[in-house]
Residue, then its C-alpha position, 0 to 999 in steps of 0.5 A: m500499500f506504500r506508494s512512490l511518489l516524484c518530487a514536483v516541487g515548484g512555485s512560489v512558497v509561504t514561509i512562516l518563521s518559527s523558533h524550531g526552523a520555518f514552517t514553510v508551506n506552498p500557496p493555498q488551493a481552493i478548499t474544496h473537501r473537509v475532513e472531520v477529525q475526532p480528537i480522543i484524549v486518553s487518561k489513566t484511571n489515576g487521573a493522569t491525562a494526555v496533553f491535547m493542544g494546550h490553552t484555547a489561543s494554543e489549540a486555535y493556533i496549532k489548528g490554524r497551522i494544521n489547516q495551513a498545511w492542508a490548504q495546499v491541496g484544497v482540504e480543511i481539517s475540521w475538528l469535532a469537540p474532543v472525546s475523553y477516554t479513560n484507558n490504561f492500556a491506550y494511555d501508556g501500554s499499561p501494565n507494562n512499562y515503556s519508559s525506556n523500551s519501545r512500546p510494540q507497534s501492534h498496540l496501535d491496532q488494539i487501541v483502535d480496535n478495542a475503543g467503542t462508540p464513544p470514544k470513537n465516532p460512530d461515522s466511519i469517515v470521521l478520522n480517530l486521533f487518540f492523544v496518548e502519553i506513549v505512542p506505539g512504536f516508541s518509548q517515553t518521549p521528553d515533554n519537548a517533543a511530539n510524535g506519532l504513528a498512523f494506519v496508511d490510507d485508514n482510520g486511526s493514529a495514536i499522537h503524543v504532544g509533549a507538555f512543553l510544546v503547548a505551554d507558554g514559556p521558552y518554547n513558545y516565544t515565537n510559537g516554535g513549539r506549537d509548530v512542532a506539535a502542528a507538524v506532527i499532527a498534520h503528518e499523521i493526518g497524511h498517513c491516514l489519507g493515504l500518504s507514505h513518507y517522502s524522502s526526496s525533500s526535507s522540506n516535505l510534510m511527509y519527509g521521514g524525520s524532522g524536516s525543514g518545512e511542511r510543503l505538499i506537492e500536486s503528486q501527493k494531492n493526486t494520491i490522496f484523491t485516489n479512491n481505492w475499492w476499500l473503505d480508505g483515506y480518500d472516503m474520509l474526504q467530504v466534498i464542501p458544497e458551494e453556498s447557494n444564493f438561497v442559503v445566504w438569503a435565508d441565512g440574512f433573514g434568520i430563516e430555519g426552513g427550507p424552500d418549500d417551507d413557509d417561515d412567516g405563515d402567509r401561504l407563500s413558501n419561502a421558494f416563492e418569496f426568495l424568487n419574488g423578492t419579498l420578505p419571507n419573515s413578514p406576511n405578504s399577499f400574492p401579488p394581485p392582477v391588473a384589470t385590462a380589456a383583454g383580461p386580468v394580468w399578474s406580473l411577478a418580479k424575479n430576483p436575479l439571484a434566485v434565477e442564478d440558483g435555478f429558481d423559476f416560476e411555474i404558472e399554469t391555468s385551468p377552467t375547472l380546477d382540473g386539467w391544469l395546463p402551462a400558461g400560454s399553452n394551446g387551450s390554456g386561455s391564457t397569454v404569456l405577455f413576457d418571461t425574462t429573467d427579471a419578470v413574468s407576466v401572464r394574462l387570462n384571456s378574456g372570454a376564454p373558458s379558463a378562470f383559474l390561475r395557479v403559481g408554483v416555483s421550481i426548486p433547484e437541488i440545494a443540498a449538501a453533497t454526501v459521501a457514501s462508502v461501502a466496505p468490502p467484506e475483508a479489507p486489506e491488511r493494515v499498514y503502519s506509517s513507519c513513523a517509528t523507524g529511523g526517528c521519523g515521527c518524532q520532532a523536538a522543539v529547542a528552547p531559544 
């Protein structure tokens, strides 16, 4: 499952200075997909708790850095509320002691598989990250270091963040410690999304060691966006739908219902009010006709933003309230005087049998895209990220 990637770094870069080196990323791409992450903070029964991301400002900074790294390939990392999980084995491998000996890599399987729901998220495409004291494949690491181990192209990772990295103090005069934590977490997320280590450039986020940057390149994006037949990292990429004009309009008025609903109870749907340009939170009446010698004429304005979304009026007439015909069609007893992107005008012809007119609104699909995945009867054997070999997966900050 490991992939061989070609180095294709090019173009300008964005460099963010920090005390541990430089947080160097390529310019962001348009954000098209989101990965939801479920952080699971593991504790022991004696009350000892693994470090997450520190206080509120520290957490916001680290998450911002992680998103800067993943914006390079058009992906947003969205964090769910942390879940607490008390489990001595998951925390540090208890009852055995790994303060000096390496904890077996296979413990990652046990941490992920033995945890129920909760603490794991019930949605199989939400990435579960366990924050622990001792990461499988490693022995105890110091408080100025962060390290992790993850499955490649699969769901699950164990991460350790040293307490010094997120605390205010010498390691964070210029946020260097927090940059280290962000780089390691972003690196492990990359493994879960399908990336293996990248040895061609130390400035790459997936470099197999403590590198000089956090870049991602186009070939790595192609790997992440490759959909395998099993439930893999690609399935964690949730499409971010473009926000429609209707959604912006409804949010602006505090409308809670959808296009077919009637929030102000005036018997005019939200879709009609959006298309006609009337207020959806204040009762309105259907526009009255204008009497003419040729028959009554109804004119309805069209909101250009609604037309842009694909909304349009559907006007029909009938002599008996049965057998409705489109306005202007043969036998409808009506005439469409004009129908533009700005307005429509329809007349019920004098002397015609048709005596009734009704107006509906055609509503385009306004729904968030969803990701559907079907896991095979047997998934491929898990592959570890190999972050525990050769010092990879562990980075440390140095106090200035």
